[in-house]
C-alpha positions in Angstrom: 18.6 10.2 32.7 15.6 12.3 33.8 17.7 14.1 36.4 20.3 15.0 33.7 17.6 16.1 31.1 15.4 18.8 32.7 13.9 19.6 29.4 12.1 16.3 29.5 8.7 16.6 31.2 7.9 14.5 34.2 4.2 14.3 33.5 2.4 11.7 31.4 1.2 12.4 27.9 -2.5 13.3 27.8 -4.7 13.6 24.7 -4.3 17.4 24.7 -0.5 16.9 24.4 -0.6 15.0 21.1 -0.2 18.0 18.9 2.9 19.2 20.8 4.3 15.6 20.7 4.0 15.6 16.9 5.8 18.9 16.7 8.7 17.6 18.8 8.9 14.0 17.5 10.0 14.6 13.9 12.9 13.2 11.9 15.8 15.5 10.9 14.9 14.8 7.2 16.2 12.9 4.3 19.6 14.5 4.0 20.5 13.1 7.4 20.2 9.6 6.0 22.4 10.2 2.9 25.1 12.4 4.3 28.2 10.4 4.8 26.6 7.2 3.7 26.9 5.3 0.4 23.1 5.0 0.0 20.6 6.2 -2.5 17.2 7.6 -1.4 14.1 7.5 -3.5 10.8 9.2 -2.6 7.6 7.6 -4.0 4.0 6.9 -3.0 1.9 3.8 -2.5 -1.9 3.5 -2.6 -3.8 2.3 0.4 -6.9 0.2 0.0 -9.2 3.3 0.3 -7.3 5.1 -2.5 -5.2 7.4 -0.2 -1.7 8.1 -1.5 0.9 7.4 1.2 4.4 8.9 1.0 7.2 6.3 1.1 11.0 6.4 1.2 13.2 3.7 -0.1 16.9 3.3 0.6 19.4 1.2 -1.4 23.1 0.8 -1.3 24.8 3.0 -3.9 25.6 1.1 -7.1 23.8 -2.1 -5.9 21.8 -4.0 -8.5 20.9 -7.0 -6.4 20.3 -6.4 -2.7 20.7 -9.4 -0.3 17.4 -8.7 1.5 14.5 -6.3 1.8 13.5 -4.5 5.0 10.1 -3.0 5.5 10.4 -0.5 8.3 7.6 0.9 10.4 8.3 4.0 12.5 7.6 4.6 16.2 5.5 7.3 17.8 2.9 5.6 20.0 0.4 5.2 17.1 -0.1 9.0 17.3 3.1 10.7 16.2 6.2 10.4 14.1 7.0 10.1 10.4 8.4 7.6 8.0 12.1 8.7 8.5 12.0 8.2 12.3 14.4 5.4 13.1 15.6 5.1 9.5 19.2 6.1 10.4 19.8 2.6 11.8 18.2 1.1 8.6 20.5 3.3 6.5 23.5 1.9 8.3 22.3 -1.7 7.6 21.5 -0.9 4.0 25.0 0.3 3.4 26.8 -2.3 5.4 24.8 -5.3 4.2 23.7 -4.3 0.7 19.9 -4.2 1.5 16.9 -2.3 0.3 14.5 -0.7 2.8 11.2 1.0 2.5 9.3 3.1 5.2 5.8 4.4 4.7 3.9 7.4 6.3 1.0 5.5 7.7 -1.9 7.6 8.9 -2.0 8.3 12.7 -4.6 8.0 15.4 -6.8 9.5 16.7 -7.8 11.1 13.4 -7.3 7.7 11.8 -8.0 5.0 14.4 -7.5 1.2 14.0 -7.5 -0.4 11.5 -6.2 2.4 9.3 -2.6 2.5 10.6 -2.0 -1.2 10.2 -3.9 -1.4 6.9 -1.7 1.4 5.5 1.4 -0.5 6.6 0.1 -3.8 5.2 -0.8 -2.2 1.9 2.6 -0.5 1.7 4.3 -3.8 2.5 2.4 -5.7 -0.2 3.3 -3.1 -2.8 7.0 -3.1 -1.6 7.1 -6.9 -1.7 5.8 -7.0 -5.3 8.3 -4.3 -6.4 11.2 -6.1 -4.8 10.1 -9.4 -6.4 9.8 -7.8 -9.8 13.2 -6.2 -9.6 15.3 -8.6 -7.6 13.5 -11.9 -7.6 13.2 -14.1 -4.4 15.1 -12.3 -1.6 14.3 -12.4 2.1 11.6 -9.9 3.4 12.0 -8.7 7.0 9.6 -6.5 8.9 11.3 -4.1 11.3 9.8 -1.7 13.8 10.4 0.0 17.2 7.8 0.7 19.9 4.5 1.4 18.0 6.3 0.4 14.8 7.2 -2.9 16.5 3.6 -3.5 17.4 2.5 -2.7 13.9 5.2 -5.0 12.5 3.9 -7.8 14.7 0.4 -7.2 13.5 1.6 -7.1 9.9 3.2 -10.5 10.3 0.0 -12.0 11.7 -2.0 -10.4 8.9 0.3 -11.6 6.2 0.3 -15.1 7.7 -3.5 -15.3 7.9 -4.2 -13.7 4.5 -1.6 -15.6 2.5 0.4 -12.4 1.9 4.1 -12.0 1.2 6.1 -14.5 3.2 8.4 -12.9 5.8 11.8 -14.3 6.6 11.9 -12.6 9.9 10.4 -9.9 12.2 12.7 -7.6 14.2 10.7 -6.0 17.0 12.4 -3.4 19.2 10.5 -2.7 22.4 7.2 -3.3 20.6 3.8 -2.0 21.8 1.9 -5.2 21.8 -0.8 -5.2 24.5 -3.8 -2.8 24.7 -4.7 -4.0 28.2 -1.7 -2.0 29.6 -2.3 -4.0 32.8 0.9 -5.9 33.3 3.5 -5.9 36.1 5.8 -3.5 34.3 3.0 -1.2 33.2 2.0 -0.9 36.8 5.6 -0.4 37.9 6.3 2.5 35.6 3.5 4.9 36.2 3.4 8.7 36.6 7.0 9.1 35.5 6.7 11.0 32.3 8.3 9.7 29.1 6.3 6.7 27.8 4.8 5.6 31.1 1.6 3.7 31.8 -0.6 6.8 31.5 1.1 7.9 28.2 0.6 4.3 26.9 -3.1 4.6 27.7 -3.2 7.8 25.7 -1.8 6.0 22.7 -4.1 3.0 22.9 -7.2 5.1 23.6 -6.4 7.2 20.5 -6.0 4.0 18.4 -9.0 2.0 19.7 -11.4 4.5 21.1 -14.5 3.0 22.7 -13.6 -0.5 21.5 -10.7 -0.6 23.9 -10.8 -3.4 26.5 -13.7 -5.1 24.6 -13.9 -8.2 22.4 -14.0 -6.0 19.4 -10.3 -5.3 19.5 -8.5 -7.3 16.8 -5.3 -9.2 17.5 -3.8 -7.4 14.5 -4.1 -4.2 16.5 -3.0 -5.8 19.8 -0.9 -8.8 18.9 -0.8 -10.1 22.5 -4.4 -11.1 22.0 -3.6 -13.5 19.3 -4.1 -17.1 20.6 -2.3 -18.9 17.7 1.3 -17.7 17.2 2.4 -20.7 15.2 3.6 -20.2 11.6 5.2 -16.8 12.3 8.8 -16.1 11.0 11.9 -16.1 13.2 11.5 -13.2 15.6 13.9 -10.9 17.4 12.5 -9.1 20.4 14.3 -6.7 22.8 13.1 -4.4 25.6 14.5 -2.4 28.5 14.2 -3.8 32.0 12.9 -0.4 33.1 10.0 0.2 30.9 6.2 -0.3 30.5 6.5 -2.9 27.7 8.9 -5.3 29.5 6.2 -7.8 30.7 4.3 -8.0 27.5 7.4 -8.4 25.4 8.8 -11.2 27.6 5.4 -13.0 27.6 5.1 -12.7 23.8 8.6 -14.2 23.4 7.7 -17.1 25.6 4.4 -17.7 23.7 6.2 -17.6 20.4 8.8 -20.1 21.5 6.0 -22.3 22.9 4.5 -22.2 19.4 7.8 -23.5 17.9 8.7 -20.1 16.4 12.4 -19.3 16.5 12.9 -16.5 19.0 15.7 -14.4 20.3 14.9 -12.2 23.3 17.1 -9.5 24.9 16.1 -7.9 28.2 18.5 -5.0 28.7 19.4 -4.2 32.3 19.2 -0.5 33.2 17.5 0.4 29.9 14.4 2.6 29.7 12.1 3.0 26.7 14.0 4.5 23.8 17.4 4.2 25.6 19.4 3.6 22.4 17.9 6.6 20.7 18.5 8.9 23.6 22.0 7.7 24.5 23.3 5.8 21.4 26.9 5.8 22.6 26.1 4.2 25.9 27.5 0.7 26.3 24.1 -0.9 26.7 22.9 0.9 23.6 25.8 -0.3 21.6 25.2 -3.8 22.8 21.5 -3.6 21.7 22.4 -2.2 18.3 25.1 -4.7 17.6 22.8 -7.6 18.8 20.1 -6.6 16.4 22.7 -6.5 13.6 24.0 -9.9 14.5 20.5 -11.4 14.4 20.0 -9.8 11.0 23.3 -11.3 9.8 22.1 -14.8 10.9 18.9 -14.3 8.9 20.9 -13.3 5.8 23.2 -16.2 6.2 20.3 -18.6 6.5 21.4 -19.9 9.9 18.1 -19.2 11.7 
């Protein structure tokens, strides 16, 4: 993939490259979500606990008055880049096909807003969304969804909601999630100095989020879910990861620990897949397998068979 894409840098992301990453890693905009799809898009805002207004986008199936479930989506970007519409094209497909409602929030980014602000923004948006869904549609399943940094934040959100008696999740769908601030696993050591999201790029993201608290006892398991000792009581969980990426070891370990805590887990380790493979080459066979497997898991949640 790198050989066929000379425009992709072969050097790791350093702090001075965050601004350029943000300029490059942007969604194509709201029109891309509605063009050719039977979905309605609504822009709104939610208040964070410090009074900051966060932009939010909600998708619903056109003409639907009672969605089957509600997805709270958290975007990717290494905790340092991206916007609320990144990754929402897949959510829009599911909203249309399954009659769902989905919200995504523009959480504030590190290093300007280090931990716990990004997760607090997501949790505050989630609580607001859950209340709105309950008021409008009654008791329908709530599912947290995220990829990469968004997957790590979704995992932290699930822990936080469990511990604080927040809205009850029916599931968490974590795609190649960023879970472990140590960045010292077999796979993180294996994929170093390659460019893309390699070990050094991962360090840049975690350092931005945690600053001087990184690698200390001050790091919360909500920020780095791999640190959580008690994983019991979490909702059914879908995890997937590429065999050729930094996050492989931490995702596989998290899945085993969830299963050992009697949490219903589905894990997919995709051979030949690198970080973001399904976004970079969505028509590749392995990408289609991954996308369809996520949808099949979601179908089982909606059918109540998990």
